[in-house]
Backbone and ligand atoms as CSV (ligand in chain L), in Angstrom:
chain,resi,resn,atom,element,x,y,z
A,1,MET,N,N,186.956,-221.513,3.857
A,1,MET,CA,C,186.370,-220.259,4.358
A,1,MET,C,C,184.856,-220.388,4.367
A,2,SER,N,N,184.277,-219.994,5.477
A,2,SER,CA,C,182.820,-220.077,5.521
A,2,SER,C,C,182.252,-219.149,6.583
A,3,VAL,N,N,180.981,-218.810,6.373
A,3,VAL,CA,C,180.244,-218.033,7.361
A,3,VAL,C,C,179.733,-219.015,8.412
A,4,ARG,N,N,180.081,-218.778,9.645
A,4,ARG,CA,C,179.723,-219.697,10.726
A,4,ARG,C,C,178.562,-219.128,11.534
A,5,PRO,N,N,177.780,-219.996,12.223
A,5,PRO,CA,C,176.745,-219.480,13.120
A,5,PRO,C,C,177.388,-218.701,14.269
A,6,ILE,N,N,176.762,-217.587,14.654
A,6,ILE,CA,C,177.248,-216.782,15.779
A,6,ILE,C,C,176.456,-217.170,17.027
A,7,LEU,N,N,177.166,-217.497,18.083
A,7,LEU,CA,C,176.510,-217.915,19.319
A,7,LEU,C,C,175.815,-216.729,19.970
A,8,SER,N,N,174.675,-217.004,20.619
A,8,SER,CA,C,173.910,-215.958,21.298
A,8,SER,C,C,174.052,-216.085,22.805
A,9,ILE,N,N,173.871,-214.950,23.466
A,9,ILE,CA,C,173.944,-214.887,24.929
A,9,ILE,C,C,173.076,-215.993,25.535
A,10,GLY,N,N,173.657,-216.696,26.480
A,10,GLY,CA,C,173.017,-217.871,27.053
A,10,GLY,C,C,173.768,-219.135,26.674
A,11,ASP,N,N,174.457,-219.082,25.524
A,11,ASP,CA,C,175.284,-220.223,25.140
A,11,ASP,C,C,176.511,-220.267,26.060
A,12,PRO,N,N,176.687,-221.366,26.790
A,12,PRO,CA,C,177.791,-221.422,27.762
A,12,PRO,C,C,179.166,-221.172,27.142
A,13,GLU,N,N,179.345,-221.495,25.871
A,13,GLU,CA,C,180.654,-221.295,25.234
A,13,GLU,C,C,181.096,-219.830,25.273
A,14,LEU,N,N,180.127,-218.921,25.237
A,14,LEU,CA,C,180.470,-217.487,25.248
A,14,LEU,C,C,181.107,-217.078,26.563
A,15,ARG,N,N,180.942,-217.898,27.599
A,15,ARG,CA,C,181.436,-217.569,28.935
A,15,ARG,C,C,182.731,-218.277,29.283
A,16,VAL,N,N,183.249,-219.071,28.335
A,16,VAL,CA,C,184.496,-219.791,28.587
A,16,VAL,C,C,185.675,-218.942,28.121
A,17,PRO,N,N,186.581,-218.576,29.038
A,17,PRO,CA,C,187.749,-217.810,28.595
A,17,PRO,C,C,188.556,-218.611,27.567
A,18,ALA,N,N,188.991,-217.941,26.526
A,18,ALA,CA,C,189.728,-218.605,25.450
A,18,ALA,C,C,191.185,-218.796,25.850
A,19,GLY,N,N,191.819,-219.808,25.257
A,19,GLY,CA,C,193.224,-220.081,25.531
A,19,GLY,C,C,194.137,-219.387,24.540
A,20,GLU,N,N,195.372,-219.127,25.010
A,20,GLU,CA,C,196.370,-218.497,24.138
A,20,GLU,C,C,196.653,-219.387,22.927
A,21,VAL,N,N,196.926,-218.742,21.826
A,21,VAL,CA,C,197.343,-219.468,20.625
A,21,VAL,C,C,198.860,-219.635,20.688
A,22,ASP,N,N,199.334,-220.842,20.506
A,22,ASP,CA,C,200.779,-221.074,20.441
A,22,ASP,C,C,201.290,-220.409,19.154
A,23,PRO,N,N,202.239,-219.496,19.279
A,23,PRO,CA,C,202.727,-218.798,18.071
A,23,PRO,C,C,203.174,-219.754,16.970
A,24,ASP,N,N,203.645,-220.940,17.366
A,24,ASP,CA,C,204.076,-221.915,16.360
A,24,ASP,C,C,202.897,-222.479,15.558
A,25,ASP,N,N,201.687,-222.309,16.082
A,25,ASP,CA,C,200.502,-222.839,15.393
A,25,ASP,C,C,199.849,-221.823,14.456
A,26,ILE,N,N,200.301,-220.560,14.503
A,26,ILE,CA,C,199.594,-219.507,13.756
A,26,ILE,C,C,199.562,-219.803,12.256
A,27,ALA,N,N,200.670,-220.284,11.729
A,27,ALA,CA,C,200.729,-220.528,10.276
A,27,ALA,C,C,199.931,-221.761,9.854
A,28,GLY,N,N,199.525,-222.566,10.817
A,28,GLY,CA,C,198.857,-223.837,10.493
A,28,GLY,C,C,197.440,-223.653,9.971
A,29,GLU,N,N,196.958,-224.728,9.362
A,29,GLU,CA,C,195.654,-224.713,8.702
A,29,GLU,C,C,194.516,-224.388,9.669
A,30,ARG,N,N,194.618,-224.946,10.893
A,30,ARG,CA,C,193.516,-224.777,11.846
A,30,ARG,C,C,193.328,-223.309,12.236
A,31,VAL,N,N,194.419,-222.659,12.655
A,31,VAL,CA,C,194.317,-221.260,13.094
A,31,VAL,C,C,193.971,-220.361,11.903
A,32,GLN,N,N,194.610,-220.589,10.778
A,32,GLN,CA,C,194.315,-219.762,9.602
A,32,GLN,C,C,192.865,-219.946,9.148
A,33,GLY,N,N,192.340,-221.165,9.309
A,33,GLY,CA,C,190.941,-221.425,8.951
A,33,GLY,C,C,189.982,-220.688,9.870
A,34,VAL,N,N,190.282,-220.682,11.168
A,34,VAL,CA,C,189.438,-219.939,12.110
A,34,VAL,C,C,189.466,-218.448,11.769
A,35,ILE,N,N,190.630,-217.931,11.442
A,35,ILE,CA,C,190.743,-216.504,11.092
A,35,ILE,C,C,189.900,-216.189,9.853
A,36,ASP,N,N,190.014,-217.036,8.840
A,36,ASP,CA,C,189.215,-216.804,7.621
A,36,ASP,C,C,187.718,-216.837,7.933
A,37,ASP,N,N,187.310,-217.787,8.764
A,37,ASP,CA,C,185.892,-217.889,9.120
A,37,ASP,C,C,185.432,-216.673,9.919
A,38,LEU,N,N,186.291,-216.200,10.816
A,38,LEU,CA,C,185.932,-215.005,11.607
A,38,LEU,C,C,185.696,-213.804,10.690
A,39,ILE,N,N,186.580,-213.628,9.735
A,39,ILE,CA,C,186.455,-212.482,8.822
A,39,ILE,C,C,185.172,-212.608,7.989
A,40,ASP,N,N,184.941,-213.788,7.436
A,40,ASP,CA,C,183.739,-214.002,6.615
A,40,ASP,C,C,182.472,-213.799,7.431
A,41,THR,N,N,182.467,-214.316,8.648
A,41,THR,CA,C,181.273,-214.243,9.499
A,41,THR,C,C,181.023,-212.807,9.952
A,42,MET,N,N,182.090,-212.100,10.333
A,42,MET,CA,C,181.956,-210.690,10.730
A,42,MET,C,C,181.394,-209.849,9.580
A,43,ARG,N,N,181.948,-210.050,8.397
A,43,ARG,CA,C,181.492,-209.250,7.242
A,43,ARG,C,C,180.058,-209.590,6.869
A,44,ASP,N,N,179.715,-210.858,6.927
A,44,ASP,CA,C,178.364,-211.292,6.579
A,44,ASP,C,C,177.330,-210.658,7.514
A,45,ALA,N,N,177.707,-210.465,8.788
A,45,ALA,CA,C,176.779,-209.937,9.791
A,45,ALA,C,C,176.895,-208.422,9.952
A,46,ASN,N,N,177.718,-207.773,9.134
A,46,ASN,CA,C,177.975,-206.336,9.268
A,46,ASN,C,C,178.478,-205.972,10.664
A,47,GLY,N,N,179.268,-206.840,11.258
A,47,GLY,CA,C,179.840,-206.538,12.566
A,47,GLY,C,C,181.070,-205.660,12.428
A,48,ALA,N,N,181.413,-204.970,13.534
A,48,ALA,CA,C,182.651,-204.186,13.579
A,48,ALA,C,C,183.795,-205.035,14.093
A,49,GLY,N,N,183.427,-206.150,14.724
A,49,GLY,CA,C,184.439,-207.056,15.249
A,49,GLY,C,C,183.793,-208.384,15.585
A,50,LEU,N,N,184.628,-209.399,15.710
A,50,LEU,CA,C,184.119,-210.720,16.095
A,50,LEU,C,C,185.261,-211.469,16.777
A,51,ALA,N,N,184.906,-212.136,17.875
A,51,ALA,CA,C,185.908,-212.899,18.622
A,51,ALA,C,C,185.661,-214.387,18.414
A,52,ALA,N,N,186.736,-215.162,18.510
A,52,ALA,CA,C,186.644,-216.599,18.237
A,52,ALA,C,C,185.637,-217.287,19.153
A,53,THR,N,N,185.502,-216.798,20.395
A,53,THR,CA,C,184.533,-217.409,21.321
A,53,THR,C,C,183.113,-217.318,20.766
A,54,GLN,N,N,182.852,-216.310,19.925
A,54,GLN,CA,C,181.500,-216.124,19.384
A,54,GLN,C,C,181.142,-217.146,18.311
A,55,ILE,N,N,182.151,-217.849,17.806
A,55,ILE,CA,C,181.847,-218.952,16.883
A,55,ILE,C,C,182.247,-220.286,17.521
A,56,GLY,N,N,182.380,-220.270,18.830
A,56,GLY,CA,C,182.606,-221.516,19.558
A,56,GLY,C,C,184.031,-222.030,19.516
A,57,GLU,N,N,184.987,-221.148,19.217
A,57,GLU,CA,C,186.395,-221.546,19.188
A,57,GLU,C,C,187.099,-220.937,20.396
A,58,ARG,N,N,187.710,-221.794,21.210
A,58,ARG,CA,C,188.349,-221.313,22.443
A,58,ARG,C,C,189.782,-220.856,22.186
A,59,LEU,N,N,189.905,-219.910,21.303
A,59,LEU,CA,C,191.225,-219.381,20.928
A,59,LEU,C,C,191.225,-217.876,21.093
A,60,ARG,N,N,192.355,-217.307,21.547
A,60,ARG,CA,C,192.422,-215.858,21.736
A,60,ARG,C,C,192.706,-215.184,20.392
A,61,ILE,N,N,191.659,-215.106,19.587
A,61,ILE,CA,C,191.751,-214.453,18.279
A,61,ILE,C,C,190.512,-213.580,18.104
A,62,ALA,N,N,190.726,-212.326,17.704
A,62,ALA,CA,C,189.608,-211.444,17.361
A,62,ALA,C,C,189.923,-210.744,16.053
A,63,VAL,N,N,188.871,-210.450,15.301
A,63,VAL,CA,C,189.046,-209.667,14.074
A,63,VAL,C,C,188.202,-208.400,14.206
A,64,MET,N,N,188.669,-207.335,13.590
A,64,MET,CA,C,187.946,-206.066,13.598
A,64,MET,C,C,188.050,-205.426,12.225
A,65,GLU,N,N,186.994,-204.736,11.838
A,65,GLU,CA,C,187.025,-203.987,10.581
A,65,GLU,C,C,185.823,-203.044,10.569
A,66,VAL,N,N,186.082,-201.798,10.281
A,66,VAL,CA,C,184.974,-200.866,10.063
A,66,VAL,C,C,185.234,-200.150,8.754
A,67,THR,N,N,184.343,-200.347,7.808
A,67,THR,CA,C,184.419,-199.568,6.561
A,67,THR,C,C,183.232,-198.611,6.617
A,68,ASP,N,N,182.299,-198.706,5.705
A,68,ASP,CA,C,181.068,-197.930,5.861
A,68,ASP,C,C,180.047,-198.879,6.460
A,69,ASN,N,N,179.952,-198.868,7.788
A,69,ASN,CA,C,179.158,-199.902,8.451
A,69,ASN,C,C,177.750,-199.407,8.748
A,70,PRO,N,N,176.735,-200.036,8.117
A,70,PRO,CA,C,175.357,-199.589,8.356
A,70,PRO,C,C,174.905,-199.851,9.793
A,71,ARG,N,N,175.553,-200.815,10.460
A,71,ARG,CA,C,175.200,-201.118,11.846
A,71,ARG,C,C,175.717,-200.034,12.782
A,72,TYR,N,N,176.858,-199.449,12.430
A,72,TYR,CA,C,177.507,-198.448,13.286
A,72,TYR,C,C,178.008,-197.291,12.431
A,73,PRO,N,N,177.090,-196.454,11.903
A,73,PRO,CA,C,177.501,-195.436,10.926
A,73,PRO,C,C,178.432,-194.363,11.500
A,74,TYR,N,N,178.465,-194.197,12.836
A,74,TYR,CA,C,179.290,-193.145,13.459
A,74,TYR,C,C,180.701,-193.620,13.760
A,75,LYS,N,N,180.983,-194.900,13.536
A,75,LYS,CA,C,182.287,-195.429,13.930
A,75,LYS,C,C,183.371,-195.031,12.947
A,76,PRO,N,N,184.508,-194.540,13.471
A,76,PRO,CA,C,185.645,-194.288,12.577
A,76,PRO,C,C,186.121,-195.600,11.959
A,77,ARG,N,N,186.734,-195.494,10.794
A,77,ARG,CA,C,187.172,-196.693,10.091
A,77,ARG,C,C,188.250,-197.443,10.869
A,78,ILE,N,N,188.199,-198.754,10.755
A,78,ILE,CA,C,189.276,-199.604,11.263
A,78,ILE,C,C,189.659,-200.514,10.105
A,79,PRO,N,N,190.942,-200.500,9.714
A,79,PRO,CA,C,191.347,-201.428,8.656
A,79,PRO,C,C,191.201,-202.856,9.178
A,80,LEU,N,N,191.048,-203.818,8.278
A,80,LEU,CA,C,190.919,-205.210,8.717
A,80,LEU,C,C,192.105,-205.580,9.611
A,81,THR,N,N,191.775,-205.984,10.831
A,81,THR,CA,C,192.801,-206.304,11.820
A,81,THR,C,C,192.543,-207.692,12.373
A,82,VAL,N,N,193.583,-208.508,12.400
A,82,VAL,CA,C,193.510,-209.812,13.053
A,82,VAL,C,C,194.406,-209.743,14.278
A,83,ALA,N,N,193.807,-209.920,15.455
A,83,ALA,CA,C,194.555,-209.807,16.708
A,83,ALA,C,C,194.601,-211.167,17.393
A,84,ILE,N,N,195.803,-211.706,17.494
A,84,ILE,CA,C,196.007,-212.997,18.152
A,84,ILE,C,C,196.691,-212.745,19.497
A,85,ASN,N,N,196.184,-213.370,20.550
A,85,ASN,CA,C,196.685,-213.172,21.920
A,85,ASN,C,C,196.793,-211.688,22.284
A,86,PRO,N,N,195.742,-210.916,22.045
A,86,PRO,CA,C,195.829,-209.472,22.322
A,86,PRO,C,C,195.883,-209.198,23.829
A,87,VAL,N,N,196.665,-208.175,24.168
A,87,VAL,CA,C,196.767,-207.707,25.563
A,87,VAL,C,C,196.543,-206.210,25.553
A,88,ILE,N,N,195.683,-205.745,26.465
A,88,ILE,CA,C,195.372,-204.316,26.549
A,88,ILE,C,C,195.911,-203.745,27.850
A,89,ASP,N,N,196.531,-202.572,27.768
A,89,ASP,CA,C,196.880,-201.789,28.964
A,89,ASP,C,C,196.182,-200.448,28.849
A,90,PHE,N,N,195.593,-200.007,29.958
A,90,PHE,CA,C,194.970,-198.679,29.976
A,90,PHE,C,C,196.063,-197.636,30.193
A,91,LEU,N,N,196.047,-196.585,29.389
A,91,LEU,CA,C,197.121,-195.589,29.471
A,91,LEU,C,C,196.821,-194.478,30.464
A,92,ASP,N,N,195.545,-194.251,30.764
A,92,ASP,CA,C,195.170,-193.240,31.755
A,92,ASP,C,C,193.758,-193.542,32.236
A,93,ASP,N,N,193.187,-192.614,32.967
A,93,ASP,CA,C,191.873,-192.878,33.570
A,93,ASP,C,C,190.717,-192.288,32.772
A,94,GLU,N,N,191.002,-191.720,31.590
A,94,GLU,CA,C,189.916,-191.101,30.830
A,94,GLU,C,C,188.936,-192.175,30.338
A,95,LEU,N,N,187.654,-191.912,30.565
A,95,LEU,CA,C,186.610,-192.864,30.172
A,95,LEU,C,C,185.606,-192.192,29.253
A,96,VAL,N,N,184.952,-192.988,28.447
A,96,VAL,CA,C,183.846,-192.472,27.633
A,96,VAL,C,C,182.718,-193.502,27.677
A,97,GLU,N,N,181.493,-192.993,27.731
A,97,GLU,CA,C,180.345,-193.889,27.745
A,97,GLU,C,C,179.915,-194.138,26.291
A,98,ILE,N,N,179.981,-195.399,25.896
A,98,ILE,CA,C,179.663,-195.774,24.514
A,98,ILE,C,C,178.415,-196.649,24.508
A,99,ASN,N,N,177.497,-196.370,23.605
A,99,ASN,CA,C,176.344,-197.243,23.423
A,99,ASN,C,C,176.789,-198.391,22.514
A,100,GLU,N,N,176.852,-199.592,23.068
A,100,GLU,CA,C,177.398,-200.727,22.334
A,100,GLU,C,C,176.325,-201.724,21.937
A,101,GLY,N,N,176.634,-202.443,20.888
A,101,GLY,CA,C,175.850,-203.596,20.491
A,101,GLY,C,C,176.807,-204.757,20.318
A,102,CYS,N,N,176.259,-205.932,20.069
A,102,CYS,CA,C,177.095,-207.128,19.947
A,102,CYS,C,C,176.333,-208.142,19.120
A,103,LEU,N,N,177.038,-208.849,18.242
A,103,LEU,CA,C,176.367,-209.840,17.400
A,103,LEU,C,C,175.805,-211.005,18.217
A,104,SER,N,N,176.238,-211.134,19.461
A,104,SER,CA,C,175.752,-212.227,20.318
A,104,SER,C,C,174.661,-211.795,21.296
A,105,VAL,N,N,174.300,-210.519,21.257
A,105,VAL,CA,C,173.328,-209.983,22.224
A,105,VAL,C,C,172.303,-209.144,21.459
A,106,PRO,N,N,170.998,-209.387,21.657
A,106,PRO,CA,C,169.999,-208.648,20.862
A,106,PRO,C,C,169.641,-207.280,21.419
A,107,LEU,N,N,170.513,-206.727,22.269
A,107,LEU,CA,C,170.250,-205.419,22.879
A,107,LEU,C,C,171.444,-204.504,22.692
A,108,ARG,N,N,171.197,-203.216,22.895
A,108,ARG,CA,C,172.276,-202.243,23.006
A,108,ARG,C,C,172.223,-201.640,24.399
A,109,GLY,N,N,173.341,-201.060,24.827
A,109,GLY,CA,C,173.361,-200.427,26.140
A,109,GLY,C,C,174.655,-199.654,26.319
A,110,ASN,N,N,174.661,-198.763,27.317
A,110,ASN,CA,C,175.822,-197.897,27.530
A,110,ASN,C,C,176.862,-198.547,28.440
A,111,VAL,N,N,178.119,-198.463,27.977
A,111,VAL,CA,C,179.246,-199.045,28.701
A,111,VAL,C,C,180.346,-197.993,28.785
A,112,GLU,N,N,180.992,-197.891,29.938
A,112,GLU,CA,C,182.149,-196.999,30.056
A,112,GLU,C,C,183.392,-197.738,29.574
A,113,ARG,N,N,184.119,-197.110,28.680
A,113,ARG,CA,C,185.353,-197.698,28.162
A,113,ARG,C,C,186.502,-196.714,28.327
A,114,HIS,N,N,187.703,-197.256,28.413
A,114,HIS,CA,C,188.881,-196.393,28.446
A,114,HIS,C,C,189.101,-195.777,27.063
A,115,VAL,N,N,189.506,-194.518,27.082
A,115,VAL,CA,C,189.687,-193.776,25.832
A,115,VAL,C,C,191.060,-194.037,25.217
A,116,ASN,N,N,192.061,-194.224,26.065
A,116,ASN,CA,C,193.438,-194.370,25.574
A,116,ASN,C,C,194.019,-195.699,26.053
A,117,ILE,N,N,194.327,-196.556,25.108
A,117,ILE,CA,C,194.855,-197.876,25.471
A,117,ILE,C,C,196.061,-198.233,24.606
A,118,ARG,N,N,196.868,-199.152,25.163
A,118,ARG,CA,C,197.957,-199.745,24.402
A,118,ARG,C,C,197.551,-201.184,24.095
A,119,VAL,N,N,197.730,-201.604,22.856
A,119,VAL,CA,C,197.408,-202.986,22.495
A,119,VAL,C,C,198.656,-203.675,21.963
A,120,ARG,N,N,198.841,-204.881,22.440
A,120,ARG,CA,C,199.923,-205.718,21.911
A,120,ARG,C,C,199.299,-207.024,21.431
A,121,TYR,N,N,199.675,-207.451,20.256
A,121,TYR,CA,C,199.080,-208.659,19.677
A,121,TYR,C,C,199.962,-209.181,18.552
A,122,LEU,N,N,199.661,-210.385,18.106
A,122,LEU,CA,C,200.307,-210.938,16.922
A,122,LEU,C,C,199.303,-210.901,15.788
A,123,ASP,N,N,199.768,-210.617,14.584
A,123,ASP,CA,C,198.850,-210.668,13.438
A,123,ASP,C,C,198.859,-212.077,12.837
A,124,ARG,N,N,198.153,-212.274,11.744
A,124,ARG,CA,C,198.016,-213.638,11.208
A,124,ARG,C,C,199.296,-214.171,10.575
A,125,ASP,N,N,200.288,-213.290,10.424
A,125,ASP,CA,C,201.604,-213.747,9.980
A,125,ASP,C,C,202.534,-213.984,11.166
A,126,GLY,N,N,201.991,-213.815,12.379
A,126,GLY,CA,C,202.806,-214.019,13.576
A,126,GLY,C,C,203.664,-212.828,13.947
A,127,ILE,N,N,203.438,-211.708,13.267
A,127,ILE,CA,C,204.257,-210.514,13.520
A,127,ILE,C,C,203.700,-209.753,14.712
A,128,PRO,N,N,204.570,-209.407,15.689
A,128,PRO,CA,C,204.096,-208.680,16.867
A,128,PRO,C,C,203.819,-207.209,16.569
A,129,HIS,N,N,202.760,-206.706,17.195
A,129,HIS,CA,C,202.391,-205.293,17.075
A,129,HIS,C,C,202.266,-204.704,18.467
A,130,ASP,N,N,202.606,-203.428,18.585
A,130,ASP,CA,C,202.495,-202.690,19.845
A,130,ASP,C,C,202.018,-201.298,19.450
A,131,GLU,N,N,200.729,-201.031,19.685
A,131,GLU,CA,C,200.110,-199.819,19.139
A,131,GLU,C,C,199.272,-199.116,20.196
A,132,THR,N,N,198.995,-197.842,19.948
A,132,THR,CA,C,198.110,-197.067,20.807
A,132,THR,C,C,196.785,-196.888,20.078
A,133,MET,N,N,195.689,-197.102,20.804
A,133,MET,CA,C,194.357,-196.897,20.220
A,133,MET,C,C,193.601,-195.891,21.057
A,134,ARG,N,N,192.719,-195.153,20.384
A,134,ARG,CA,C,191.970,-194.108,21.054
A,134,ARG,C,C,190.489,-194.186,20.725
A,135,GLY,N,N,189.691,-193.603,21.609
A,135,GLY,CA,C,188.289,-193.340,21.285
A,135,GLY,C,C,187.455,-194.582,21.013
A,136,LEU,N,N,186.582,-194.489,20.012
A,136,LEU,CA,C,185.683,-195.601,19.711
A,136,LEU,C,C,186.440,-196.838,19.250
A,137,THR,N,N,187.571,-196.600,18.592
A,137,THR,CA,C,188.385,-197.741,18.158
A,137,THR,C,C,188.933,-198.481,19.376
A,138,ALA,N,N,189.365,-197.728,20.383
A,138,ALA,CA,C,189.806,-198.354,21.640
A,138,ALA,C,C,188.651,-199.105,22.282
A,139,GLY,N,N,187.448,-198.553,22.178
A,139,GLY,CA,C,186.260,-199.227,22.720
A,139,GLY,C,C,186.006,-200.555,22.042
A,140,THR,N,N,186.153,-200.582,20.717
A,140,THR,CA,C,185.968,-201.829,19.968
A,140,THR,C,C,186.982,-202.886,20.420
A,141,TRP,N,N,188.220,-202.472,20.610
A,141,TRP,CA,C,189.251,-203.404,21.098
A,141,TRP,C,C,188.872,-203.970,22.464
A,142,GLN,N,N,188.410,-203.098,23.358
A,142,GLN,CA,C,188.055,-203.572,24.698
A,142,GLN,C,C,186.877,-204.543,24.634
A,143,HIS,N,N,185.899,-204.250,23.776
A,143,HIS,CA,C,184.734,-205.129,23.615
A,143,HIS,C,C,185.178,-206.517,23.123
A,144,GLU,N,N,186.029,-206.544,22.101
A,144,GLU,CA,C,186.445,-207.829,21.528
A,144,GLU,C,C,187.335,-208.601,22.493
A,145,CYS,N,N,188.231,-207.922,23.184
A,145,CYS,CA,C,189.111,-208.624,24.134
A,145,CYS,C,C,188.315,-209.153,25.315
A,146,ASP,N,N,187.262,-208.439,25.730
A,146,ASP,CA,C,186.363,-208.967,26.759
A,146,ASP,C,C,185.806,-210.328,26.347
A,147,HIS,N,N,185.390,-210.451,25.088
A,147,HIS,CA,C,184.844,-211.730,24.615
A,147,HIS,C,C,185.822,-212.880,24.872
A,148,LEU,N,N,187.115,-212.599,24.718
A,148,LEU,CA,C,188.111,-213.663,24.872
A,148,LEU,C,C,188.257,-214.082,26.326
A,149,ASP,N,N,187.746,-213.242,27.244
A,149,ASP,CA,C,187.718,-213.589,28.672
A,149,ASP,C,C,186.337,-214.076,29.101
A,150,GLY,N,N,185.439,-214.294,28.135
A,150,GLY,CA,C,184.093,-214.754,28.477
A,150,GLY,C,C,183.192,-213.658,29.011
A,151,VAL,N,N,183.553,-212.407,28.744
A,151,VAL,CA,C,182.785,-211.255,29.243
A,151,VAL,C,C,182.000,-210.626,28.093
A,152,LEU,N,N,180.734,-210.327,28.341
A,152,LEU,CA,C,179.902,-209.652,27.338
A,152,LEU,C,C,179.674,-208.205,27.763
A,153,PHE,N,N,179.443,-207.315,26.799
A,153,PHE,CA,C,179.293,-205.889,27.138
A,153,PHE,C,C,178.169,-205.673,28.151
A,154,ILE,N,N,177.169,-206.534,28.065
A,154,ILE,CA,C,176.002,-206.376,28.925
A,154,ILE,C,C,176.396,-206.519,30.403
A,155,ASP,N,N,177.486,-207.254,30.675
A,155,ASP,CA,C,177.997,-207.377,32.053
A,155,ASP,C,C,178.490,-206.030,32.575
A,156,ARG,N,N,178.865,-205.145,31.660
A,156,ARG,CA,C,179.497,-203.887,32.039
A,156,ARG,C,C,178.550,-202.685,31.933
A,157,VAL,N,N,177.300,-202.951,31.585
A,157,VAL,CA,C,176.337,-201.851,31.496
A,157,VAL,C,C,176.053,-201.359,32.911
A,158,GLY,N,N,176.456,-200.112,33.196
A,158,GLY,CA,C,176.283,-199.580,34.544
A,158,GLY,C,C,174.840,-199.172,34.787
A,159,ASP,N,N,174.299,-198.404,33.865
A,159,ASP,CA,C,172.924,-197.911,33.998
A,159,ASP,C,C,172.022,-198.781,33.126
A,160,ARG,N,N,171.330,-199.714,33.757
A,160,ARG,CA,C,170.535,-200.677,32.976
A,160,ARG,C,C,169.342,-200.039,32.298
A,161,THR,N,N,169.009,-198.808,32.682
A,161,THR,CA,C,167.909,-198.144,31.973
A,161,THR,C,C,168.325,-197.759,30.558
A,162,THR,N,N,169.622,-197.882,30.240
A,162,THR,CA,C,170.057,-197.574,28.870
A,162,THR,C,C,169.885,-198.776,27.941
A,163,LEU,N,N,169.550,-199.934,28.484
A,163,LEU,CA,C,169.362,-201.118,27.636
A,163,LEU,C,C,168.168,-200.922,26.718
A,164,SER,N,N,168.346,-201.275,25.450
A,164,SER,CA,C,167.220,-201.177,24.513
A,164,SER,C,C,167.419,-202.143,23.363
A,165,THR,N,N,166.319,-202.495,22.731
A,165,THR,CA,C,166.432,-203.258,21.489
A,165,THR,C,C,166.972,-202.312,20.418
A,166,TRP,N,N,167.375,-202.882,19.290
A,166,TRP,CA,C,167.877,-202.035,18.198
A,166,TRP,C,C,166.778,-201.119,17.675
A,167,ASP,N,N,165.560,-201.638,17.564
A,167,ASP,CA,C,164.445,-200.815,17.067
A,167,ASP,C,C,164.157,-199.647,17.995
A,168,GLU,N,N,164.124,-199.915,19.300
A,168,GLU,CA,C,163.838,-198.839,20.244
A,168,GLU,C,C,165.000,-197.850,20.305
A,169,PHE,N,N,166.222,-198.351,20.145
A,169,PHE,CA,C,167.375,-197.448,20.083
A,169,PHE,C,C,167.218,-196.477,18.927
A,170,GLU,N,N,166.879,-197.027,17.764
A,170,GLU,CA,C,166.679,-196.186,16.573
A,170,GLU,C,C,165.624,-195.113,16.843
A,171,GLN,N,N,164.559,-195.536,17.495
A,171,GLN,CA,C,163.412,-194.642,17.678
A,171,GLN,C,C,163.652,-193.578,18.749
A,172,HIS,N,N,164.312,-193.955,19.851
A,172,HIS,CA,C,164.352,-193.061,21.012
A,172,HIS,C,C,165.730,-192.533,21.402
A,173,HIS,N,N,166.800,-193.221,21.053
A,173,HIS,CA,C,168.110,-192.873,21.609
A,173,HIS,C,C,169.171,-192.541,20.579
A,174,ARG,N,N,168.942,-192.963,19.335
A,174,ARG,CA,C,169.970,-192.866,18.311
A,174,ARG,C,C,170.463,-191.429,18.099
A,175,ASP,N,N,169.537,-190.517,17.920
A,175,ASP,CA,C,169.929,-189.154,17.563
A,175,ASP,C,C,170.793,-188.510,18.643
A,176,ALA,N,N,170.376,-188.643,19.904
A,176,ALA,CA,C,171.137,-188.040,21.007
A,176,ALA,C,C,172.513,-188.690,21.125
A,177,PHE,N,N,172.547,-190.015,20.958
A,177,PHE,CA,C,173.839,-190.703,21.062
A,177,PHE,C,C,174.758,-190.268,19.929
A,178,ILE,N,N,174.234,-190.228,18.722
A,178,ILE,CA,C,175.085,-189.875,17.585
A,178,ILE,C,C,175.606,-188.450,17.717
A,179,GLU,N,N,174.779,-187.555,18.225
A,179,GLU,CA,C,175.245,-186.175,18.407
A,179,GLU,C,C,176.397,-186.129,19.420
A,180,ARG,N,N,176.205,-186.811,20.543
A,180,ARG,CA,C,177.251,-186.803,21.584
A,180,ARG,C,C,178.516,-187.499,21.095
A,181,ILE,N,N,178.353,-188.665,20.433
A,181,ILE,CA,C,179.538,-189.451,20.094
A,181,ILE,C,C,180.270,-188.836,18.893
A,182,THR,N,N,179.538,-188.150,18.028
A,182,THR,CA,C,180.208,-187.492,16.902
A,182,THR,C,C,181.101,-186.360,17.412
A,183,ALA,N,N,180.618,-185.626,18.411
A,183,ALA,CA,C,181.436,-184.563,19.012
A,183,ALA,C,C,182.665,-185.169,19.685
A,184,PHE,N,N,182.475,-186.311,20.323
A,184,PHE,CA,C,183.594,-187.004,20.983
A,184,PHE,C,C,184.624,-187.447,19.938
A,185,VAL,N,N,184.146,-188.074,18.860
A,185,VAL,CA,C,185.054,-188.564,17.823
A,185,VAL,C,C,185.838,-187.400,17.206
A,186,GLU,N,N,185.171,-186.276,17.022
A,186,GLU,CA,C,185.864,-185.097,16.471
A,186,GLU,C,C,186.936,-184.606,17.441
A,187,ARG,N,N,186.654,-184.701,18.737
A,187,ARG,CA,C,187.613,-184.217,19.735
A,187,ARG,C,C,188.835,-185.132,19.821
A,188,VAL,N,N,188.625,-186.445,19.888
A,188,VAL,CA,C,189.787,-187.337,20.084
A,188,VAL,C,C,190.365,-187.829,18.756
A,189,GLY,N,N,189.618,-187.661,17.671
A,189,GLY,CA,C,190.149,-188.035,16.353
A,189,GLY,C,C,190.077,-189.526,16.053
A,190,SER,N,N,189.280,-190.247,16.802
A,190,SER,CA,C,189.178,-191.681,16.530
A,190,SER,C,C,187.948,-192.263,17.205
L,1,NI,NI,NI,180.472,-208.543,20.779
């Protein structure tokens, strides 16, 4: 188990779509080692999620966890989740604009995400899951699954005037965003 370097935007590896994990390989040392490294690296960086492509591994594996996250204080909790070969289906057309950040990108910006999604994935024991996610948690899933297709949130920023550094976000945009997103989280419950 180790904290690995996180690749930054511009690194070609971030743009390579990851390959499916053979379910027969999940129990093996290699896949379990990547999962352990993802968890350690995500926690070390105070991330809400991390995809294998971000540490240079071309495997469809993402981890997510939100406890009391200083990087994203408005985010509802997500228990530690390991998603192998995740597939997302949008359940309806409801969208929400979320101000996102990413451990591989030094900016934040607004992205429209689906509010209601179905996720299917295998966990680290190879057990299949089929669940419904809502709200900001659904947004986190969409962000992490994008990484596995070589897509970064910045590709999906519709209004580029919303792009800002973390410092400028804190200074100029944080309060308005937190007010809007807190009302949203209260409405959808996630
Ligand atoms: Ni990211």
